N, C-alpha and C positions, 0 to 999 in steps of 0.2 A: 097410915094404915098399920094396924097391929097384927102381927103374924104369930100364931101359936103353933106349937108342934102338933101336927095332925096325928091323932091316935090311929093305930092299925085297926081296921074294922073287919071283923069276921064276916065272911060271906059277901064281901064287897063285890061290886060288879067287875067282871073281867076286863072291862074297858078302862077302869079307873087305875091310874098310875100314880105313884108317889115320887115326887121330884124334889130334890134338895138344890136350892139356888144359893151359891156362896159368892156374894158380890157386894163390895163396899159402897158402890154408888147406888144410893137409895132409889133415885129416879129410875135407873135402869132395872134394878131388882123388882120394883113395883110393877113396871111395865111388862117385864118378862113373866112375872107371876100372874098378872091379870090375864094375859093371853094363854098361858098354860092352863089356867082354871077353865077357860073357854073350851079346852079339850077334855074337860072332865077329869083333870089331874088334881091331886092333893099336893099342895106346895108348901114347903118350909123354906124360909129365907134366913141366912146367917150373913152378918156384915163383916166378919173377920175370919181368918183362916183357922184359928184355934177353936172357936166355937163351932165353925162348920165341920171341922174334923171330928169333934165330939159327936155331933149329930150323925156324921157319915159312918163312924165305926159302930154306932148303935144298930145299924143295919135296917133292912126293910125298904130300901130305896130302889126304884126302878131306873133312876137316872140321876146323876149329879151334874149340874151346870156350874162350872168352876171358873172364876176369874183368875188370871195369872198373877196380877199384882194386887196383893192383899195385905192389910195390916196383920201383924202376928205371923202365923205360918204362911209362907208364900205358896202360890198354886203348884209349882213344880214339886216342892217338898211334900205338900198335901197329897199329890198324885202318887209320888214315889212310895210314901208310907202306906197309902191305901192299897196299892198294888202288891205290897209285901205281905198283906194279910191273906186269909184263906178264902174270902168270898169276893166274887167278881161283881162289880157294879159299873155300868157304862159311865164314862165321863165325857162331857162336851165342854171344851175349854173356850172361854171368852177372854179376849185380851186385846189391849191396844197395840201390842207388839205384833208386827207383821212380817218381820224378816224370815227368810227361809230357815235360818239357824234356829230361831225361836220355835218355829213350827215343828221342825224335826225333833228338837229336844223334848217338846211337849208330847209328841207322839211316841217317842222312845220311852218316856216315863210311864206310858200306858194310857194316854188319852185316846178315846175312840174317834174324836173329831175335833176340829179346830175352827173357830169363827172369830175374825178380827173385828174390832170396833173401828168406825161405826158400822153396824150391821142392820139389815132390814129385819123386822119381825117376821115377815113372810119367809125369809130364808132360814131364820132360827127355827121356826115351827116345822119347816120342811126337813131340817136336819134332825130335829127331835123325832119326828114321825119315821124318818129313815132308820134311825137307830132302833126304834121299837120294832119295825118290820123285820130288820135284819136279825134281831134277837129271837123273834117268833119263828123265823125260818130255821134258825140253828139250834133252838132249844127243844129237847124232847117234850112231847105233850104230857101234861099232868095225868097221873094215873097209870103211866106206862111203866115198863120195867127198867127204865133208864136208857141212856143213849148207848149205841153200839160202837165199840172200838172200830176205827178205820185202820186197816192194815195195808201197807203198800211197801213191799220189800222190807227194808230195815226200819221203816218208819211206822210208828203207832200213834194214832191220834185219839184222845179221849175227849169227846165233845162235852160231857158233863163237867169234868174237871178243867176243861180248856187247857189241856197239857199235850205236849208233843215230845215223843222220845224217838231217838234214832240210835239204833244199836244198843238200846238200854239206857242211853244218856239223855237226860231231859234238855230240851232246847228252849231257851227263853225267847218268846215272841211277844210283840206288842199286840194289843187287842185287834187292831186292823189287820196285822199280818196273819194272826190266827184265823180271822174270818175269811181272809183271802185264800189261805191254804185249804180251809174246810170247803169252800166253794169249788175249788179244783178237785180235791181228793174225793168228794162225794159224787163227782161226775167225771170219772177218768175217761180220757179220750175226747171229751167234748171240747171243741175249740171256741174260745171266747175272744171277742174283740175287746179293745180297751173301753169302748163305750158301754158294752154289755157289762163289763166288770164294774164300771162306775155305777151303773144302775143297780146291779145285784148286790155288790159288797158295800159300796158307799151309800146306796139308796137314792142317789140322784145322779144325773148326768149333765155336764156342762161342757160346751165346746171349749177346747183349749186346755182342759184338765187332764188330757191323756198322759201328760208327763208325770202326773201323780201316780198313775198305775205303774208306769215304767220304773219310777224310783222305789215303789213298794216291792215290785217284783225283784229288783236288784238286791234290796236289803233282805228280802225273804230268802233268796238263793244264797246269799252270803252266810246265812245261818243254818240252812238245811242241806246244802250241797257240799260234797267233798271237793268238787272243782266247779265253782260257780260259772266259769266260762264254758264248761262242758257239762251242763246239768243233767241229772238223772230223773228228777221228779217233775219240775215245772219246765216244760219245753216251749220254745218259741216256734210258732208257725209263721214263717216269713210272709209278710204282706197281709196277714190276717190278725194274729194276736197270739194267744197262749193256750196251752192245754196241759193237763196232768198226764203223765206217762202211763198209758193203759197197758203197757207190756209188763209192768211190775205186777206183783201179786196184790193188785188193788181190789177194792170192794169185798175183801174178806172181812166178815164181821163176826164178833162174838160179844156176848153181853158184858157190859161194864160192871166192875165190882160194886157191890153194895147198893 
């Protein structure tokens, strides 16, 4: 099957997404591309990291599905370099590595989600749809004046630039940590169970995955709290879940620059 770079189409349907698949196993790449096209997605396939990265930095992608082990530039380096740029593109990592260390490193490098091989196509499609739903929920609508800054005490969150500052200093968050923080900060005082956070932030819920929420909360607190063991922003509601501290000067909004 021959894959050509799909040109950007002016006025294309709002449901059409452009997805870059960087995968050296041709059978897997063809299968993934086939099912993504069934979702009315435009798909470009690259079989090595260097070529894939050239496509990626050219921009215009709604999602990058990235294998970890690639000829040329490996997936982690690909992800690190892409996240060092100015534009945010969601990344779903596919890999044969399944250890917790590998998953954590991939997420810390900026991947939005992580799926290990062998995987079911149904789960892959569910993850893709979840990423798109989450982005739609967090992205300001086209034609608006831009997202509003979320102010909570010493914290300032810019949803357009996907940046967080505390006391004027920028805090580096992974894509999932940012989405988790936004879910809390936009709804101060609301208590979320772990299952609700899986549904809202990850886009899917699975029994036994609650530990994923706990680990992300702990890592988020380590980055935004002065004392993670006595947090000011993300509070634990014992026996229920978590909430954002509504006693802070939360929900104060002002137009984002530019």
